[in-house]
ZAMARGU-4260 file (C-alpha; in steps of 0.2 Angstrom, whole numbers, plus 5000, padded with zeros to 4 digits):
<rodrens>
0) 5099/4927/4969 | 5105/4942/4962 | 5113/4956/4972 | 5104/4969/4961 | 5085/4969/4959
5) 5075/4981/4948 | 5059/4984/4957 | 5047/4981/4943 | 5031/4970/4942 | 5041/4957/4930
10) 5053/4955/4946 | 5040/4945/4957 | 5024/4933/4953 | 5007/4944/4958 | 4999/4941/4972
15) 4979/4948/4972 | 4968/4948/4986 | 4954/4960/4994 | 4954/4966/5012 | 4945/4957/5025
20) 4924/4960/5022 | 4924/4968/5038 | 4937/4981/5035 | 4928/4986/5019 | 4918/5004/5020
25) 4914/5006/5000 | 4917/4997/4984 | 4926/4982/4980 | 4946/4986/4981 | 4956/4973/4973
30) 4974/4973/4979 | 4989/4966/4967 | 5004/4965/4976 | 5022/4962/4968 | 5033/4958/4983
35) 5052/4958/4975 | 5059/4956/4993 | 5056/4948/5007 | 5069/4944/5021 | 5073/4947/5039
40) 5057/4956/5043 | 5059/4967/5027 | 5047/4968/5012 | 5049/4979/4997 | 5038/4978/4980
45) 5025/4987/4971 | 5006/4987/4977 | 4991/4993/4967 | 4973/4995/4973 | 4956/4997/4963
50) 4945/5010/4970 | 4937/5007/4987 | 4939/5011/5004 | 4944/5000/5019 | 4950/5002/5038
55) 4968/5001/5041 | 4979/4999/5056 | 4998/4998/5056 | 5009/4986/5067 | 5024/4989/5055
60) 5034/5005/5048 | 5031/5006/5029 | 5039/5020/5018 | 5028/5022/5001 | 5030/5032/4985
65) 5013/5035/4974 | 5018/5030/4956 | 5001/5032/4949 | 4983/5037/4954 | 4974/5046/4969
70) 4970/5040/4987 | 4966/5048/5003 | 4972/5041/5020 | 4961/5047/5034 | 4969/5046/5051
75) 4958/5040/5066 | 4958/5059/5073 | 4949/5065/5056 | 4967/5071/5048 | 4967/5068/5030
80) 4982/5066/5018 | 4978/5066/5000 | 4990/5058/4989 | 4994/5056/4971 | 5009/5054/4960
85) 5026/5057/4965 | 5020/5059/4983 | 5031/5049/4996 | 5025/5046/5015 | 5029/5035/5030
90) 5016/5027/5039 | 5023/5022/5057 | 5017/5008/5070 | 5001/5012/5078 | 4992/5022/5063
95) 4975/5019/5060 | 4961/5026/5051 | 4957/5023/5033 | 4963/5021/5015 | 4952/5027/5002
100) 4959/5024/4983 | 4949/5037/4972 | 4958/5032/4955 | 4967/5015/4954 | 4984/5018/4964
105) 5000/5011/4961 | 5016/5013/4975 | 5030/5006/4978 | 5034/5002/4997 | 5048/4995/5010
110) 5040/4987/5025 | 5049/4984/5041 | 5041/4974/5055
</rodrens>
């Protein structure tokens, strides 16, 4: 395994899935993940979702940077976080609320368990 990796979809096989049906609020979001790095509780890659809205609950720490599209994350207390290409953010363990993809959204991410 090389010590240098480009973070591109060609660096990993895509995994396609949907949120669990009981979490979906609207739409039919389809998630594609290119998990480029996975070791010692660290995950790094690219994630994309088609439009829809679903419930989220984070037990892990995650850094994200939106590469394309528009989304809206809403915390359990109702605080809204509109996201667009170029926005970077961190979701800490314990965050819960909803994620709504308004326009197909692509992000890169680093997750630490």
